[in-house]
N, C-alpha and C positions, 0 to 999 in steps of 0.2 A: 470850612474844615475847621481853620482855626478860632473862629468865634466862638463853635460848639465848643472845643477843648477850651477856652478858657471860661466859655460858662460854668462848666464842670469845674475846673477849677475855683472861680468862684463860690460855688454853692458849697464846695468843699471847705474853703477856707472859712467860711459860716458857722461851718460846723465844731472845727477843728481849730485853735489856736496853734499846735505844733506845726514847728516849720521843718520839716526832716530835713537831716543830712543823708541819709543812704536807702536806698528803696532795697526792696527783698520780694520776689514773686515767688512764691510755692508753686510748687509742680506737684502732680496727683500723690494725694496720699502722704502729702510734705508737711503736713497743715503743723504740727506738735510744737515748731518755733516761735507761733504767739504763744503759746503757753507759759513762755519767759518774756512776754512784751508786758510792761509797765503803762494800758489799755487807758488811753484818752478817751477817744472816741471809734467805733466799727460802724462804718456805711455799706450798707450792702450794694453789692454794683447797681443793682435795679433800681436804685432810690436816684442813681448820680445821672443828671442829664448826659444825655448820648452814651452811655455806657450799656453795654447788654448783660446779662446776666449768663454765668457758667450751668451749661445741662449736663455736666460730666461727673460721673460717681466721683470724690475726692477732691472734691474741689469746691469748696465752701462756699466764695464767690461774695467775697469781702474786704475793702480794704480798711486797713489796722493803722491807726495813728498813735504812737507814746514813744517808750524809751524802752529802747534793750539794748546792754549793756555799755551804758554809758552814752548811749546816741540818742538821737531825735530819731524814730524813724516812720516808714510808711509800707507796710506791710500786705501784699495782694495777698491773699489765701486763696488761690487757686485765680486762675486764668480762662481766656475764652479761646477756643482753637480755629483755625478753618474749615475743618471737618464738621464743626458745626453746621457749617452753612453760615459762616460771617463771610463777610466781604475784609480784606488787609485792614482798612482804615480802619473797620471795626475792631478787631483784632489786637493792632496798635494801640486803639484810641488809649485806654487806661495806661500804658507805659508812657505814652508821651503827655498826658496829665499830669503822672508824679514827676515828669522832668520836666515839665513846665511849673510844678509847684517848688522845683530847689533842688531835689538833690545831685550830689557832687558824683557820686559811684553807684551802680546798681548791681545788687547780687542777686543775676536769676538762676532759678534752678528747675529743677524736669528727671521725670522718671524715664529710666531709655533703657532698650534692648543693645545688651554685648553683640560686638562683631567681629572684636579682638576675643581670638579666642582663649586668651592668656586670662581672662578676666571670669569672674563669678558673680551670679545674684550677687548682691548685698553689695560689690564694690562701690566705691566713691571717686568720681572721675573728675579731675579739673577740664574743663574745655579749654584745650589751645588754639582753638578754629574751629570753622563748619564749614560746611558744605552744603549750597542751599538745592534742594530737590524737590522744593515744593510745587515749582511747577509757573512761581510768580516771584518780581521782587515786589514787595509790597509798596517801596516809594512810587509803582511806577503812576502814573499820573502827573496831574500841574503837582510842582513842587510848593509847598509851605514856607516860602523864604525868613518867616518869622519863624521857623525850626533850625535852618540848616541850609545848607549851597545843595543844589542841584545834583551833583555828582562827588558826594562821600567816601572817605577811605577809607579802606575795611581791610588795613594794612595792620593797625594793633586795636581789633575788637575788641578783643580779650588778651587785655595790656599784662607783659611779663609781672610787671612789678605788684599785682596784683596777684596773680599766681602767684609768686613767691612767699607773698604776707600769706596764702593758706598752706602752699607747703610746709611754712615753720607753726603754724598751728597746727596743722596734723601729724607733727613728729611729736611736740607736746605732746598732745592728748594721745599717742600712741596710733594713730588712723595709717594705716599701708594705703594711700592713697595712689588714686591713677591719675595720668594726664594723656589726653587725647583727643583728636578728631569727633566733633559731632555733627551727623547727616542727617538731615530734618527734610520729611514728604508731607505730604499735604494730610495723609490717610483718608478715611478712618480703618481700611485693611491693613491688618499686620503684612508686614514684605512677605517675598517668598523666599526659599532658598534661592534660588537661582540669582535672586537683587541682593540677597547678602552678602555670596560669593562675590558678583560685580564688585559691593561696593566696599570691599574687604579691599579688594584690586583697588581700586579709587583713592583708598589712605584713609577710610573710616575705621573707627573704635565702637563707635555708639551710634545708635539710631531712635530716631523717636520724632514726634508729632507738633511739636511745638519751641518756643523758645526764638528760633530765627528772625522771624518777626519784630520781637522787642529789641534782640539785640543789632537791627539792624536801622530802629528807630530811634534808640541809645547813638549808634555812629551819627547817625544823622543831627542830634544833639550835641554832639561831642561831649556825652558823656561815657566815662569809661565803665566796664560790665566784668565784673567775675562772674562766669558759669559753671554750676556743679550739677554733674549728671549722677543720678542714684541709677546703677545697673539692675533694674528689676527683676531681668530674664536676660537668658542670651537667646539671640535671634532666632530666626528661624533656618531649621535645619543643622544648628548644633547640637543640639540635643535631640533625643527622638519623645517631642513631647509637642503638642498642640499649646497654643500663646493662648492666657488670657487676662483678663482684664483682674480678674481674682486675683491672680498671681501678683501681678505690680501692686495691688495693696497691699497683702500681706507683707510681699519684701519690705515695702516703703517702712512697713508696721516693726518690721523686724531691726530697721538701721538706725528709728527715729533718734534713738539717744544719741550715737555716732555724730550723725547728719545734724542735730541738731546742738551738740556742741563745737561741731565745726564754724558752724554758723557763725555763732556766739563767738566764737573765740577770733573770726575774722574781722568783726562790727567793734572789737577792743581795739583791732590794732589798724583800719583804712581810716 
């Protein structure tokens, strides 16, 4: 596997001379950050050796190199998910690739359902911690010693220092930002009302189907992560309405300006 990762790294370095300092992974419908990037090159995932293409609406499936907010960045415009039928090593593949490219921090974003009943659709939430309910640990199997230790510590997967920067940026630009625990499931079904009640009891504030594999991959590689969830809908049973992916896309479109300001402000300071 490490040979495949490094083959992808070599391919990318032949296409772009940008040495990224920070990585950004953009979740469902949150791709407008790319408009603020001075693009050097954009590479479709399907062209990168060993990578898989995203099949989900709202995920463009491109790796973009350039500059944003004065920083050299690599932006993953969309991601692949476990529910698409990919194995966990395939889900983690591109995050591991950008880690091997030499990023110092990763900003990871997602669209999530609100479990905390004080949230409303359109809120932005800093991830303080996560609960892995995906049914599998993505590092299961032989350890890749070139990437990290067999038993990675997850105590500070989302360092307080990065969240403090994001809180300061949010205050400057007038965003009432939330902070909470993200719970990840395999999907693709939305959760039942009973599951949401159980997850609230467990301490979850938001729920989704991504992010945790990438964060575990980064913890394995000792790369700090800032996680930002866009609360695109209230989870099952909180409101008397059915959940749809279109609602996710509609809400992310509505908050794109605030979300982009937050991400760019963070990039300037980390």
